[in-house]
C-alpha positions as CSV (number, residue, x, y, z in Angstrom):
1,X,-70.5,17.4,95.6
2,X,-67.9,16.3,93.2
3,X,-68.6,16.7,89.5
4,X,-68.1,13.7,87.2
5,X,-67.1,14.0,83.5
6,X,-69.8,13.8,80.9
7,X,-70.0,10.4,79.2
8,X,-70.2,11.6,75.6
9,X,-71.0,8.2,74.1
10,X,-74.0,7.7,76.3
11,X,-75.2,11.2,75.7
12,X,-75.0,11.0,71.9
13,X,-76.5,7.5,71.9
14,X,-79.4,8.6,73.9
15,X,-80.0,11.6,71.7
16,X,-79.9,9.4,68.6
17,X,-82.5,7.0,70.1
18,X,-84.7,9.9,71.2
19,X,-84.4,11.4,67.7
20,X,-85.7,8.2,66.1
21,X,-88.5,7.9,68.7
22,X,-89.6,11.5,68.0
23,X,-89.5,10.8,64.2
24,X,-91.7,7.7,64.6
25,X,-94.2,9.7,66.8
26,X,-94.3,12.5,64.2
27,X,-94.7,9.9,61.5
28,X,-97.7,8.3,63.3
29,X,-99.6,11.6,63.5
30,X,-98.6,13.1,60.1
31,X,-98.1,12.0,56.5
32,X,-94.3,11.9,57.0
33,X,-92.9,8.4,56.9
34,X,-89.5,6.8,57.7
35,X,-88.1,4.2,55.5
36,X,-87.4,1.3,57.8
37,X,-84.5,0.1,55.6
38,X,-82.5,3.3,56.6
39,X,-82.8,2.9,60.4
40,X,-80.1,0.2,60.8
41,X,-77.4,2.0,58.8
42,X,-78.2,5.3,60.3
43,X,-78.0,3.8,63.8
44,X,-74.7,2.2,63.0
45,X,-73.2,5.3,61.7
46,X,-74.6,7.4,64.6
47,X,-73.3,5.0,67.2
48,X,-70.0,4.7,65.5
49,X,-69.6,8.5,65.4
50,X,-70.6,8.7,69.1
51,X,-68.1,6.0,70.0
52,X,-65.4,7.8,68.1
53,X,-66.2,11.1,69.7
54,X,-66.2,9.4,73.1
55,X,-62.9,7.8,72.5
56,X,-61.3,11.1,71.4
57,X,-62.6,12.9,74.5
58,X,-61.4,10.2,76.8
59,X,-57.9,10.3,75.1
60,X,-57.8,14.1,75.5
61,X,-58.7,13.8,79.2
62,X,-56.1,11.1,79.7
63,X,-53.5,13.3,78.0
64,X,-54.4,16.3,80.1
65,X,-54.2,14.3,83.3
66,X,-50.8,12.8,82.3
67,X,-49.5,16.3,81.4
68,X,-50.6,17.8,84.7
69,X,-49.1,15.0,86.6
70,X,-45.7,15.4,84.9
71,X,-45.6,19.2,85.4
72,X,-46.1,18.9,89.2
């Protein structure tokens, strides 16, 4: 079975969403609360960072493939 590369953007986006879900569940059963005004900006920053990380990893993989193709 051939391995496929990890999609870093999808992984980080999923972790961000799971983090918010866990925070809301914890908030429902404890006295901790989440200010709803912060969710939008935090999501935007998180998804932006995930997109940037994904683009950097994709560029590095592309450069590595190009380098290996030119050395052969």
